[in-house]
C-alpha positions as CSV (number, residue, x, y, z in Angstrom):
1,M,29.4,-22.8,28.9
2,E,28.3,-21.8,25.5
3,I,29.4,-18.5,24.1
4,R,26.5,-16.5,22.8
5,T,27.0,-14.3,19.8
6,C,25.2,-11.4,18.1
7,L,22.9,-12.7,15.4
8,E,24.0,-9.8,13.0
9,C,27.7,-9.3,13.5
10,G,28.8,-12.4,15.4
11,E,30.5,-10.5,18.3
12,P,30.3,-12.2,21.7
13,L,27.3,-11.0,23.9
14,K,27.7,-9.9,27.5
15,G,24.7,-9.4,29.6
16,R,21.3,-10.9,29.8
17,A,20.8,-14.5,29.0
18,D,18.1,-13.7,26.5
19,Q,20.1,-11.1,24.6
20,K,20.4,-11.6,20.8
21,F,22.2,-8.4,19.6
22,C,25.3,-6.5,20.9
23,N,23.6,-3.1,20.1
24,D,20.6,-1.3,18.6
25,L,22.4,-0.9,15.3
26,C,22.8,-4.7,14.9
27,R,19.2,-5.4,16.0
28,N,17.9,-2.8,13.5
29,S,20.1,-4.1,10.7
30,Y,19.2,-7.8,11.3
31,N,15.4,-7.0,11.4
32,N,15.5,-4.8,8.3
33,K,17.2,-7.5,6.3
34,K,14.9,-10.2,7.6
35,L,11.9,-8.0,6.5
36,S,13.2,-6.8,3.2
37,G,12.2,-9.7,0.9
38,S,8.4,-9.8,0.4
39,T,7.8,-6.7,2.3
40,N,9.6,-4.6,-0.3
41,F,7.1,-5.9,-2.8
42,M,4.2,-5.2,-0.5
43,R,5.4,-1.7,0.2
44,K,5.6,-0.9,-3.5
45,I,2.0,-2.0,-3.9
46,N,0.9,-0.2,-0.9
47,R,2.6,3.0,-2.2
48,V,0.7,2.7,-5.4
49,L,-2.6,2.1,-3.7
50,K,-2.1,5.0,-1.5
51,K,-1.2,7.3,-4.4
52,N,-4.3,6.1,-6.3
53,H,-6.5,6.6,-3.2
54,S,-5.1,10.2,-2.8
55,I,-5.8,11.0,-6.4
56,L,-9.4,9.8,-6.3
57,E,-10.0,11.5,-2.9
58,E,-8.6,14.8,-4.3
59,L,-10.7,14.6,-7.5
60,N,-13.8,13.6,-5.6
61,P,-14.4,15.8,-2.6
62,E,-18.2,15.7,-2.8
63,E,-18.4,12.0,-2.9
64,K,-19.6,11.7,-6.5
65,T,-18.3,13.4,-9.6
66,T,-16.9,12.7,-13.0
67,T,-13.5,13.2,-14.6
68,F,-11.5,12.0,-17.6
69,R,-8.8,9.4,-18.1
70,S,-6.3,12.0,-19.1
71,I,-6.6,13.8,-15.8
72,L,-6.2,10.6,-13.9
73,E,-3.1,9.6,-15.9
74,K,-1.6,13.0,-15.6
75,L,-1.7,12.8,-11.8
76,G,0.0,9.4,-12.0
77,F,-3.1,7.1,-11.4
78,N,-2.3,3.4,-12.0
79,F,-5.3,1.6,-13.3
80,N,-3.8,-1.8,-12.6
81,Y,-4.0,-1.5,-8.8
82,Y,-7.2,-1.4,-6.8
83,T,-8.5,-3.2,-3.7
84,N,-11.8,-4.6,-4.9
85,I,-14.5,-4.6,-7.7
86,Y,-18.1,-4.0,-7.1
87,T,-20.6,-5.0,-9.8
88,T,-24.1,-3.3,-9.7
89,K,-27.4,-5.1,-10.5
90,T,-27.2,-3.5,-14.0
91,G,-23.7,-4.9,-14.6
92,R,-21.7,-1.7,-14.2
93,E,-18.3,-2.4,-12.6
94,Y,-16.8,0.0,-10.0
95,F,-13.1,-0.5,-9.1
96,F,-12.4,0.6,-5.5
97,V,-9.2,1.7,-3.7
98,Y,-10.4,1.3,-0.3
99,D,-13.4,3.6,0.1
100,Q,-12.8,5.5,-3.2
101,G,-14.2,4.0,-6.5
102,Y,-14.3,4.7,-10.1
103,S,-16.2,3.3,-13.1
104,E,-15.5,3.9,-16.8
105,L,-18.2,5.7,-18.8
106,E,-18.0,6.6,-22.4
107,N,-15.5,8.8,-24.2
108,N,-12.7,8.2,-21.6
109,K,-14.8,9.7,-18.9
110,F,-15.0,8.2,-15.4
111,M,-17.6,8.4,-12.6
112,L,-15.9,8.7,-9.2
113,V,-17.8,7.7,-6.1
114,K,-17.1,7.3,-2.4
115,K,-18.3,4.0,-0.7
116,E,-21.0,4.7,2.0
117,N,-19.9,3.7,5.5
118,G,-21.4,0.4,6.6
């Protein structure tokens, strides 16, 4: 008979035939280690995107407004992270963070918009 051991700590397992861990602590520790590699990178990016979205949403409650680069920067906005780019027929680029977008105007001024549903 094969002795089954905990995937995390190596202790012998007693109980169900499909058991993989000796307790919840080992199961959680094993899964956290398994998910930590690329997910940490993705978590960091998602945190930046969420922060950018919150900043745009806070500055743009009426779905269309203007603001200045200095205000965005002061609030911690990171211009390197966005979810997509929309280019209008006239060639103006809007950078979107989910449903919140921005486009650079002149003199460090930005147009903030909210994408219409649909």
